[in-house]
Structure formats: C-alpha cells, structure tokens
C-alpha positions in Angstrom: -28.8 -13.1 8.5 -29.1 -13.6 12.3 -28.0 -17.2 11.9 -25.0 -16.1 9.8 -24.1 -13.5 12.4 -24.4 -16.0 15.3 -22.2 -18.5 13.4 -19.4 -16.0 12.5 -20.1 -13.4 15.3 -16.5 -13.1 16.7 -15.0 -13.0 13.2 -17.5 -10.3 12.0 -17.0 -8.2 15.2 -13.2 -8.4 15.1 -13.0 -7.7 11.3 -15.4 -4.7 11.6 -13.5 -3.3 14.5 -10.2 -3.7 12.7 -11.6 -2.0 9.6 -13.1 0.9 11.6 -9.8 1.4 13.5 -7.8 1.6 10.2 -10.4 4.0 8.7 -10.3 6.2 11.8 -6.5 6.3 11.7 -6.4 7.5 8.1 -9.2 10.0 8.8 -7.0 11.3 11.6 -4.0 11.4 9.3 -5.9 13.3 6.7 -7.2 15.8 9.3 -3.6 16.4 10.6 -2.3 16.9 7.0 -4.9 19.6 6.4 -3.8 21.5 9.4 -0.1 20.9 8.9 1.0 19.9 5.3 4.3 18.8 6.6 2.8 16.4 9.2 3.6 13.2 7.3 6.6 11.7 5.5 4.4 11.5 2.4 3.8 15.2 2.4 7.5 16.0 2.8 8.2 13.7 -0.1 5.7 15.6 -2.3 7.4 18.8 -1.5 10.9 17.3 -2.1 9.8 15.7 -5.4 8.4 19.0 -6.6 11.6 20.9 -5.8 13.6 18.1 -7.3 11.8 18.3 -10.7 12.2 22.1 -10.7 16.0 21.7 -10.1 16.4 19.0 -12.7 14.5 20.7 -15.5 16.2 24.0 -14.9 19.7 22.6 -14.7 20.8 20.6 -17.8 23.9 19.2 -16.0 21.6 17.1 -13.8 20.5 14.6 -16.5 22.5 11.7 -15.1 21.2 12.3 -11.7 17.6 12.2 -13.0 18.2 9.0 -14.9 19.7 7.3 -11.8 17.0 8.4 -9.5 14.2 7.3 -11.8 15.9 4.0 -12.4 16.3 3.3 -8.7 12.6 4.1 -8.1 11.5 2.0 -11.0 13.6 -1.0 -9.8 12.1 -0.8 -6.4 8.5 -0.7 -7.8 9.4 -3.6 -10.2 10.8 -5.7 -7.3 7.6 -5.1 -5.2 5.2 -5.8 -8.1 7.1 -9.1 -8.8 6.9 -10.0 -5.1 3.2 -9.4 -5.1 2.8 -11.8 -8.0 4.7 -14.5 -6.0 2.6 -13.8 -2.9 -0.6 -14.2 -5.1 0.7 -17.6 -6.3 1.4 -18.6 -2.7 -2.1 -17.6 -1.5 -3.6 -19.5 -4.4 -1.6 -22.6 -3.5 -2.6 -22.1 0.1 -6.3 -22.0 -0.9 -6.0 -25.4 -2.6 -4.5 -27.0 0.5 -6.9 -25.4 3.0 -8.5 -28.8 3.9 -5.1 -30.4 4.7 -3.9 -27.5 6.9 -7.2 -26.9 8.6 -6.2 -28.6 11.9 -2.9 -26.8 12.1 -4.3 -23.3 11.3 -7.0 -23.5 13.9 -4.9 -24.7 16.9 -4.9 -21.2 18.3 -8.3 -20.2 17.0 -10.1 -20.1 20.4 -12.9 -17.7 19.5 -13.4 -17.7 15.7 -15.3 -19.9 13.4 -13.7 -22.9 11.6 -16.2 -23.1 8.8 -14.7 -23.7 5.3 -16.8 -20.8 3.9 -15.0 -18.4 6.2 -11.6 -19.8 5.0 -12.6 -18.9 1.4 -13.5 -15.4 2.4 -10.1 -14.9 4.2 -8.2 -16.1 1.1 -10.3 -13.9 -1.2 -9.6 -10.8 0.9 -5.8 -11.6 0.9 -5.9 -12.1 -2.9 -7.8 -8.8 -3.4 -5.3 -7.0 -1.2 -2.3 -8.4 -3.1 -4.0 -7.6 -6.5 -4.4 -4.0 -5.4 -0.7 -4.0 -4.4 0.3 -5.4 -7.8 -1.7 -2.9 -9.9 -0.5 0.0 -7.7 3.2 -0.9 -8.3 2.7 -1.5 -12.0 1.0 1.9 -12.3 4.0 3.3 -10.4 6.3 1.9 -13.1 4.1 3.2 -15.9 4.0 6.8 -14.5 7.8 6.7 -13.9 8.4 5.8 -17.5 6.2 8.8 -18.6 8.1 11.1 -16.2 11.4 10.0 -17.7 10.4 11.4 -21.1 8.8 14.6 -19.7 11.7 15.4 -17.5 14.2 15.6 -20.4 12.2 18.0 -22.5 14.3 21.3 -22.5 12.5 24.3 -21.1 14.1 26.3 -24.0 11.6 24.6 -26.4 8.8 26.4 -24.4 6.4 23.4 -24.5 2.8 24.3 -23.6 1.9 21.6 -21.3 5.3 20.3 -20.1 6.4 22.5 -17.2 8.1 21.6 -14.0 4.8 21.9 -12.2 3.1 19.6 -14.7 5.9 17.0 -14.5 5.9 17.2 -10.7 2.2 16.3 -10.7 3.0 13.1 -12.6 5.9 12.2 -10.3 3.8 12.8 -7.2 1.1 10.6 -8.7 3.6 7.8 -9.1 4.6 8.4 -5.5 0.9 8.0 -4.4 0.6 4.7 -6.3 3.7 3.5 -4.6 2.3 4.5 -1.2 -1.0 2.7 -1.9 1.0 -0.5 -2.8 3.0 -0.3 0.4 -0.2 0.3 2.4 -1.7 -2.9 0.8 1.4 -4.8 1.9 0.9 -3.5 5.5 -2.7 -4.5 5.5 -1.7 -8.1 4.7 -0.4 -8.4 8.3 -3.9 -8.5 10.0 -5.3 -10.6 7.2 -2.6 -13.2 7.7 -3.1 -13.2 11.4 -6.8 -13.7 10.8 -6.0 -17.2 9.6 -5.0 -18.1 13.2 -8.0 -16.4 14.8 -10.0 -13.2 14.9 -8.4 -12.0 18.2 -5.0 -12.2 16.5 -6.3 -10.0 13.7 -7.5 -7.4 16.1 -4.3 -7.3 18.1 -2.2 -7.1 14.9 -4.3 -4.3 13.7 -3.7 -2.3 16.8 0.1 -2.9 16.6 0.0 -2.0 12.9 -1.6 1.3 13.6 1.1 2.2 16.1 3.7 1.2 13.6 2.1 3.2 10.8 1.9 6.2 13.1 5.7 6.1 13.6 6.3 5.5 9.9 3.9 8.2 8.7 4.8 10.9 11.2 7.5 13.3 9.9 10.1 14.6 12.3 9.4 17.9 13.9 
C-alpha cells in the first residue's frame, strides 16, 4: 500500500481533497436548508411544483398547461439522457486510444502520475459518473410519465391515494432525479481536468464549488 501511495501520491491527495471539498459543500448546503427551507433554488422549486399541482388538479381548465409543462420537462430530460449516452460512447472511444494520446494528455501533467493503470481509473470514474447521469435522467422521464396520468385524475372521483399532495410527491421526486443528473454533469468537470493533471482537478473543483454556490443559492 505504501508503494502504491508513493507512486500515485499527488493524484490520491488531490482526488481526496476534491472529494472532501465537494462533500463539505453539500453538507453545508443541507445544513442551510434545514435552517431555511427557501435557501436553495431546489427548495423553491419544490414549493412551486407543489403549488402548481394543487392549482392544476383543482382547476380543470388548466389541462393544456399541464400537458405542455410536462412535455417540456420530459423533452429536457430526454435530451440530457441522450447526451449522456453520446458522452459514454466518447469516453469508451477515448479509453481505446489512451496509448496514442498519452504524450499529448500529459504535456501539462507536472505533478501527477502517468501510469496506464491510473488512466484506466480516470476513465472508469468518468464512465460511472455518466452512467449515474443517464439513469437519473431516464428515471426522471419515467416519473414524469406517471405524473401525467395522475395529474389528470378528477378530484370529483374522490380517489383514495391520488391527491394533489400525493402527485406533488411524485413530481418532486422527478425533480430530484433531474437534479442528481445535472449534478453528475457538473462533476464531470474536475474528472475531465484530472486527465491533464491532479492540480487541474483540484483547481477546477474549487471553481466548481463557487459556481454551484451561485447556482444553488436562491435570491433573498
């Protein structure tokens, strides 16, 4: 183990530091949400989706609005899931050409290891991240399809388990899947920069956290 650490010391340190920084940021975000539910854009969206479902289900004249809104959301998730498949194919093709691109990728790699084994680890992490994004967006599409049927059940039928609150739970679940998929896309940034060197991964992680803070923070 000591030999492995000495060989990949800078990569291990930068990767661990980047992972800890991202975890601490999300712990901080969760703590702020507990103290102020309207702290993040995601929390505001949950409140808005819940009110939207209540309005749609209690107003029969809003059927077209419901269909258009769900269609737009489904199209966005479909586009992103298709994009993740294309990126997975690109990463797979990149892995097969790693030996040919080795000299070009490591021109700026001043502190990291250039062992082929580490290249495989980098590619596998990128593939894992994109697979998480793909399944998150496909689950988003699946839940949106369920919501489309639930949303059009008339309240006059007095269904036992189909209430605006119940439908809002499903819709917010789709929103969470969508957020996870987008977060997986964001995490691709430091993983891609890791190909050029561990110091680039650490710097891109710090910049990503600043960017995420401005994206996640809801206006006062």
